[in-house]
C-alpha positions, 0 to 999 in steps of 0.5 A, a space after each residue: 792373520 795372527 791375533 795381537 797376543 800371538 804376534 806379540 809371543 812371536 816377537 818375544 820368541 824371535 828376540 830370544 832366538 836372535 840373542 840365544 847361543 843354544 836352545 834345546 827342545 823337549 817334550 815335558 808332557 806328562 809333567 806335574 806341576 811341581 815337577 815343571 816348576 822344579 825343572 823351571 827353577 833348575 833351568 833359571 838357576 843355570 842361567 837358561 829361560 824355559 818356554 812352554 811354546 805352540 809349535 806353530 808359533 815357535 815355527 814362525 819365530 825361527 823363520 823370522 829370526 833366520 835360525 835353523 829350521 827345526 819342523 821336523 821335531 816340532 810335534 807335541 807338546 814342546 818346551 824350549 830351554 834357551 841359553 844365552 851365556 854359554 853355548 854348552 849350559 843348556 845341553 848340560 842343564 837340560 840332560 842332567 834333568 833328563 837323567 833324573 826324570 823318566 817323563 822328560 825327553 829331548 827332542 832336539 836343539 840348536 847351537 847358534 844357527 846349526 840345528 842339532 839332534 838329541 844324540 849331538 846334544 848329548 855329545 855337546 853336553 859331555 864336553 868339558 865347560 869353557 873354562 876347563 878347555 881354557 885351562 887345558 889350552 893354557 896347560 898345554 902351552 905352559 908345560 912346554 914352556 916351564 920345561 924350556 925354561 927349566 933347560 935354559 936356566 940349568 947350566 947357570 943353576 949348575 954353575 952357581 951349585 958348583 961355585 958353591 960347593 967350591 967355596 964351602 970346600 975353601 972354607 967361605 962363609 955366605 
């Protein structure tokens, strides 16, 4: 039977897991307090929650929230970066920090309710952001439309140019 405090922690984690878009599980064992505060500050600056969890409590919270089963990576000390706004922000922020830190390692994560391993998280982090993808989609659609508009307008533009040249040749002023 869990204590009142543990029940509150499980409920808090469950609420976070139900609201999250993505999360990254990592091992931060060996980080000193200053480095852990630096990591926490960088993740919060990216709009992420950073929580050090007990594996049993996190396991119970994942079951209550009905998200992916990550029991196989819940060994040793576990820290969690939870993203609520963007699917890629958690992976990008954590992997940016991991590249500079020799201590922090990525265990795995979740994208929605789907489980991801460390390699899949790295691939996710390499994708351009949502705004960049939208801009690429708009550019892909806009390019052919601009070209079509230019082709449709070309005969009229050419006719106006011919009439203008003819009028200049005849000595007319505009």
